[in-house]
C-alpha positions in Angstrom: 0.1 0.0 -0.1 2.8 2.5 0.8 4.6 1.4 -2.3 1.4 2.3 -4.4 1.2 5.5 -2.9 4.7 6.3 -3.6 4.3 5.1 -7.2 1.4 7.7 -7.6 3.3 10.5 -6.1 6.2 9.6 -8.3 3.8 9.6 -11.5 2.7 13.1 -10.5 6.1 14.3 -9.9 7.0 13.1 -13.3 4.1 14.7 -15.1 5.0 18.0 -13.4 8.6 17.6 -14.5 7.4 17.3 -18.2 5.4 20.5 -18.0 8.3 22.1 -16.3 10.6 21.2 -19.4 11.9 17.8 -18.5 11.8 15.1 -21.2 10.1 11.6 -20.4 12.6 10.0 -22.9 15.7 10.9 -20.6 17.6 7.5 -20.0 18.0 8.5 -16.4 15.0 9.4 -14.0 14.8 12.8 -13.1 15.6 13.8 -9.6 13.1 13.7 -7.1 11.3 17.3 -6.5 11.6 18.7 -2.8 8.4 17.8 -0.8 6.0 20.7 -1.3 3.7 21.9 1.3 -0.1 21.6 0.8 -0.4 25.5 0.4 2.1 25.3 -2.4 0.7 22.6 -4.3 -2.9 24.0 -4.4 -2.4 27.0 -6.3 -0.4 25.2 -8.9 -3.0 22.9 -9.6 -5.6 25.4 -9.6 -3.6 27.3 -12.4 -3.4 24.1 -14.2 -7.1 23.4 -14.2 -8.0 27.1 -15.2 -5.8 26.9 -18.6 -8.5 25.3 -20.6 -11.3 27.7 -19.5 -9.1 30.8 -20.2 -8.3 29.5 -23.7 -11.8 28.8 -24.4 -12.5 32.4 -23.2 -10.0 33.6 -25.6 -11.5 31.7 -28.3 -14.9 32.8 -27.8 -13.6 36.4 -27.8 -11.6 35.8 -31.1 -14.7 34.2 -32.8 -16.7 37.4 -32.0 -14.0 39.7 -33.5 -13.7 37.4 -36.6 -17.6 37.4 -37.1 -17.5 41.3 -36.8 -14.7 41.4 -39.4 -16.4 39.1 -41.7 -19.6 41.4 -41.7 -17.4 44.6 -41.9 -15.8 42.9 -45.2 -19.1 41.9 -46.7 -20.7 45.4 -46.0 -17.5 46.9 -47.7 -17.7 44.7 -50.7 -21.5 45.9 -51.2 -20.7 49.3 -50.8 -17.5 49.0 -53.2 -18.6 47.0 -56.0 -20.3 49.8 -57.5 -17.5 52.2 -57.8 -15.2 49.4 -58.6 -17.2 48.5 -61.4 -17.2 51.9 -62.5 -13.2 52.0 -62.2 -13.2 48.9 -64.4 -15.3 50.6 -66.9 -13.2 53.5 -67.0 -10.1 51.6 -67.5 -11.9 49.3 -70.2 -14.0 51.4 -72.5 -16.9 49.9 -74.2 -16.6 49.1 -77.9 -17.3 51.8 -80.0 -16.6 54.4 -77.7 -13.2 55.3 -78.8 -12.1 56.6 -82.2 -10.0 53.7 -84.0 -10.8 54.1 -87.6 -7.2 54.9 -88.3 -6.1 51.7 -86.7 -8.7 49.9 -88.7 -7.6 51.3 -91.8 -4.1 50.3 -91.5 -5.3 46.7 -90.6 -7.6 46.6 -93.7 -5.5 48.5 -96.0 -3.6 45.4 -97.5 -6.8 43.8 -98.6 -8.3 47.2 -99.7 -5.2 48.0 -101.9 -5.6 44.5 -103.3 -8.9 45.2 -104.6 -7.7 47.8 -107.0 -6.3 45.1 -109.0 -9.3 43.5 -109.9 -12.2 45.0 -111.8 -15.1 46.3 -109.5 -18.6 46.5 -111.1 -19.9 50.1 -110.5 -22.8 49.8 -112.9 -24.9 48.0 -110.2 -24.4 50.8 -107.9 -26.2 53.3 -110.2 -29.0 51.3 -111.2 -30.9 51.1 -108.0 -33.7 53.9 -108.0 -35.4 54.9 -104.9 -39.0 55.3 -105.3 -39.5 59.0 -104.7 -42.5 59.8 -102.2 -45.2 61.9 -103.6 -44.7 65.4 -102.9 -47.8 66.6 -101.2 -48.9 70.1 -101.4 -49.1 72.4 -98.4 -52.5 72.3 -96.5 -55.1 74.4 -98.3 -56.5 75.8 -95.0 -57.9 79.4 -95.1 -55.4 80.7 -92.8 -56.4 84.4 -92.6 -58.9 83.6 -90.1 -56.5 81.9 -87.8 -53.5 84.4 -87.8 -52.9 86.7 -85.1 -54.8 87.8 -81.9 -57.1 90.3 -83.2 -60.5 89.4 -84.7 -63.1 91.4 -86.8 -62.1 95.0 -87.9 -58.8 94.6 -85.9 -57.8 91.5 -88.2 -56.1 93.7 -90.6 -53.9 95.6 -88.2 -50.6 94.5 -87.4 -48.9 94.4 -84.1 -45.5 95.8 -85.2 -42.5 94.8 -86.9 -40.6 91.5 -86.4 -36.5 91.4 -86.9 -35.1 88.1 -87.0 -31.2 87.4 -87.0 -30.5 83.7 -88.4 -27.5 82.1 -87.5 -25.3 78.9 -88.4 -24.8 77.4 -91.7 -27.2 77.3 -94.9 -29.5 74.9 -93.3 -29.8 76.4 -90.1 -30.3 79.6 -91.6 -33.1 77.8 -94.0 -35.0 76.7 -90.6 -34.5 80.0 -89.0 -36.4 81.5 -92.1 -39.3 79.3 -92.0 -39.7 79.6 -88.3 -39.5 83.6 -88.7 -42.5 83.2 -91.2 -44.6 81.1 -88.5 -43.8 83.6 -85.8 -44.8 86.5 -87.7 -48.1 84.9 -88.4 -48.6 84.1 -84.7 -47.8 87.6 -83.7 -49.7 89.1 -86.5 -46.6 91.0 -87.2 -44.8 92.3 -90.5 -41.5 90.4 -91.0 -38.6 92.1 -92.1 -36.2 90.2 -94.5 -34.3 88.0 -92.1 -30.8 89.0 -91.4 -27.9 86.7 -91.5 -25.5 86.6 -88.5 -21.8 86.6 -89.5 -20.1 83.3 -88.6 -16.7 83.4 -87.5 -15.9 80.0 -88.8 -17.6 80.2 -92.6 -16.6 83.8 -92.5 -19.4 84.5 -95.3 -20.7 88.2 -95.6 -23.6 86.9 -97.9 -27.1 88.4 -97.2 -30.5 87.2 -97.9 -30.6 88.7 -101.4 -27.3 87.0 -102.4 -28.6 83.5 -101.5 -32.4 83.6 -102.1 -34.7 85.5 -104.6 -36.2 88.2 -102.5 -38.9 89.3 -104.8 -40.1 85.5 -105.1 -40.1 85.3 -101.4 -42.3 88.4 -100.7 -44.6 87.5 -103.6 -45.3 84.0 -102.4 -46.0 84.9 -98.9 -48.3 87.8 -99.8 -51.9 87.2 -98.4 -50.5 85.1 -95.6 -47.4 87.1 -93.9 -46.7 90.8 -95.1 -42.8 90.9 -95.7 -40.6 94.1 -96.3 -37.1 94.6 -97.3 -36.3 97.0 -94.6 -37.8 98.9 -91.7 -39.5 102.5 -92.6 -37.3 105.6 -92.1 -39.3 106.9 -89.0 -38.7 103.7 -87.1 -35.0 103.6 -87.8 -34.9 107.3 -86.6 -36.5 106.5 -83.4 -33.6 104.1 -82.7 -30.7 106.2 -84.2 -30.6 103.9 -87.3 -29.1 101.2 -85.1 -30.8 98.0 -85.0 -29.0 96.8 -81.9 -30.9 99.6 -79.9 -34.1 97.8 -80.7 -35.7 95.8 -77.7 -34.4 92.2 -78.0 -36.2 89.3 -76.5 -34.3 86.3 -75.7 -36.9 83.3 -76.5 -36.2 79.8 -75.1 -35.3 77.1 -77.4 -38.5 75.2 -78.7 -41.1 77.9 -77.5 -44.6 77.3 -78.1 -47.2 79.4 -79.9 -48.7 80.3 -76.6 -45.5 81.4 -75.2 -45.2 83.9 -78.2 -48.6 85.0 -77.5 -48.3 85.5 -73.6 -44.8 86.8 -73.6 -43.7 88.4 -76.8 -46.9 89.9 -78.3 -47.6 92.3 -75.3 -43.8 93.7 -75.8 -44.4 94.1 -79.8 -47.7 95.9 -79.2 -46.1 98.3 -76.8 -42.7 98.9 -78.5 -43.9 98.6 -82.2 -40.7 96.5 -83.2 -38.6 93.7 -81.7 -35.8 91.7 -82.3 -35.3 87.9 -81.7 -31.7 87.0 -81.6 -30.5 84.3 -81.4 -33.1 82.5 -83.3 -32.0 78.8 -84.0 -34.7 76.3 -82.8 -36.9 79.0 -81.4 -40.1 77.6 -82.1 -41.7 74.4 -81.2 -42.3 71.6 -84.1 -45.7 70.9 -82.5 -47.6 73.9 -83.7 -51.1 74.4 -84.8 -51.9 73.4 -88.3 -52.5 76.8 -89.8 -48.9 77.8 -88.2 -47.5 74.6 -90.0 -48.9 75.8 -93.1 -46.6 78.9 -93.1 -43.6 76.8 -92.4 -44.5 74.6 -95.5 -45.1 77.6 -97.6 -41.7 79.4 -96.8 -39.8 76.0 -97.1 -41.2 74.6 -100.4 -42.5 77.7 -102.2 -41.2 80.9 -100.9 -37.6 80.0 -100.8 -36.0 79.8 -104.1 -32.3 80.3 -105.0 -31.0 83.6 -106.5 -30.3 83.6 -110.2 -26.7 84.0 -109.4 -26.5 80.9 -107.4 -28.9 79.0 -109.7 -26.4 79.6 -112.8 -23.3 78.6 -110.9 -25.1 75.5 -109.8 -25.7 74.5 -113.4 -22.4 75.1 -114.3 -21.0 72.8 -111.6 -23.5 70.0 -112.3 -22.4 70.2 -116.1 -18.8 70.0 -115.1 -19.3 67.1 -112.8 -21.0 65.1 -115.5 -18.2 65.9 -118.0 -15.7 64.6 -115.4 -17.7 61.5 -114.6 -17.6 59.9 -118.1 -16.6 56.7 -116.8 -19.8 56.2 -115.0 -22.0 57.8 -117.5 -22.2 61.3 -116.1 -23.0 59.9 -112.5 -21.2 61.1 -109.4 -21.3 61.1 -105.7 -22.0 64.4 -103.8 -21.0 64.6 -100.0 -21.3 67.3 -97.7 -18.1 66.7 -95.3 -19.3 68.5 -92.2 -15.8 68.2 -90.5 -14.8 71.9 -90.0 -13.3 73.0 -86.5 -16.7 74.5 -85.2 -18.6 71.1 -86.0 -15.8 68.9 -84.4 -15.7 71.4 -81.3 -19.2 71.4 -80.9 -19.9 67.7 -81.0 -17.3 67.2 -78.0 -15.9 64.2 -79.4 -12.5 62.9 -79.1 -10.4 61.7 -82.0 -6.6 60.8 -82.6 -5.1 64.1 -81.9 -4.2 63.4 -78.1 -3.8 66.3 -75.5 -2.9 68.8 -78.3 -6.5 68.2 -79.8 -8.2 68.4 -76.3 -6.5 71.9 -75.6 -7.3 73.2 -79.0 -10.9 72.3 -79.2 -11.3 73.6 -75.6 -10.2 76.8 -76.7 -12.4 76.8 -79.7 -15.4 76.1 -77.8 -14.8 78.9 -75.3 -14.2 81.3 -78.3 -17.2 80.3 -80.1 -19.9 79.7 -77.3 -18.4 81.5 -74.2 -18.5 79.1 -71.3 -21.7 77.1 -72.7 -19.8 73.9 -72.2 -18.4 74.6 -68.7 -21.6 75.3 -67.1 -22.0 72.8 -63.9 -25.2 71.3 -65.3 -23.5 70.2 -68.6 -21.8 66.9 -68.7 -19.6 66.1 -71.6 -19.2 62.5 -72.2 -17.3 61.7 -75.6 -17.6 58.1 -75.5 -21.1 58.2 -75.2 -21.4 60.6 -77.9 -19.6 58.2 -80.1 -21.7 55.3 -79.3 -24.7 57.2 -80.1 -23.5 58.2 -83.4 -23.1 62.0 -82.5 -19.5 62.3 -83.7 -18.9 63.8 -87.3 -17.4 61.6 -89.6 -13.6 62.1 -90.7 -12.7 62.0 -94.3 -11.1 58.7 -93.7 -14.5 57.2 -92.4 -16.5 58.6 -95.2 -13.9 57.1 -97.5 -14.0 53.6 -95.8 -17.9 53.8 -96.1 -17.8 54.4 -99.6 -15.4 51.9 -100.3 -17.5 49.3 -98.5 -20.5 50.3 -100.5 -18.5 49.4 -103.7 -17.1 52.7 -105.0 -13.5 52.6 -106.0 -10.8 55.3 -105.8 -11.9 56.4 -109.7 -15.2 57.6 -108.5 -15.9 61.4 -109.0 -16.9 63.1 -105.8 -18.3 66.6 -105.3 -17.1 67.6 -101.9 -19.0 70.3 -100.3 -17.2 71.4 -97.2 -15.5 74.4 -95.4 -11.8 74.2 -94.2 -11.5 70.7 -92.9 -10.2 70.5 -89.4 -6.5 69.4 -89.4 -7.0 68.5 -93.1 -3.4 67.6 -93.5 -3.6 64.9 -91.0 -7.1 63.4 -91.5 -7.6 63.6 -95.3 -4.3 61.8 -96.3 -5.5 58.3 -95.6 -9.0 59.1 -97.1 -7.7 60.0 -100.5 -6.0 56.7 -100.6 -9.2 54.9 -100.6 
């Protein structure tokens, strides 16, 4: 019995030695520890028994921390996935949002050049005849009863004189003239032959009579809208013979007929004469039928080119037919709208790099005075290109014609102003 107790004590001592660092594989037994008192042994045992509970507490606390970290990680992923996706989108622009036509040209040029050696049947390109739509006459509405604000005996009284300044290119000027006739009908006003604003890009000093037949314009609109060539002398004297001294009303874009009656008509009745400048797109497309009739009359009947332009046009057409004998007098006409003002206004990016950006920013500021720097205006060149709002370069026009089957011997009448960076953008186009 004494021997068993001694063995048990020895085993306990041996375990304690292992904890203290002695190896149980030692060939000689470890020295016997000094006999410890009960008070000394108790705390040691309590410490040994408390170690598992302490470790479990640490694990429980760490588990809570790990769970919190996991939740934070998931929340961060949810919050950051949007901006991260946007960042990836910025780094990788969508197909078609970047100008790469010059790169495509270099890739396809060997095949395009090889096609020159083989005969291309151009006859089939000219045989297709588009079925012309039947041109309907303008509505034959009796419009005299609808025009103006006055009725009865006041119907023949005009409210004053209307001066309109048309800006932009030829097509914008034509649209402004048609709208001016319609607005004169809305206000029951006498229309002064529209003035053309001098364009800093085109630098064309032409006036209405240089492009259109004034006599025909006035005679055609007689009975619908009264048109005069210039203001009476007494009106000019009142404003010091300076039209800029006359009251100018800035009308919002696409203004309705009701807006003109409510906002513009009272001023005209009071002043007797008003200016509308600028006048690009200043009348809604949705107007009453009797107002739309005036647009129709101005566009399809009243506007006719002057004799000088008509003679020049006939001469150019004859020359183009003569130079196009290979295709039986047939040729292609292209309005290549790639002047610097159009390129700048489109806010599109091409292959000119930083130099192009700085240059176009300066053109926009010079031509539109901060319009493109307003806080409410966002410029998105990539989106503009995806939506087809970027002017075609000469290279892109050439590639399009070549894809249709026209070779580089096709006669082309090119209508254009000074092409933006012509020396850089036209070289490859002429190769096609």
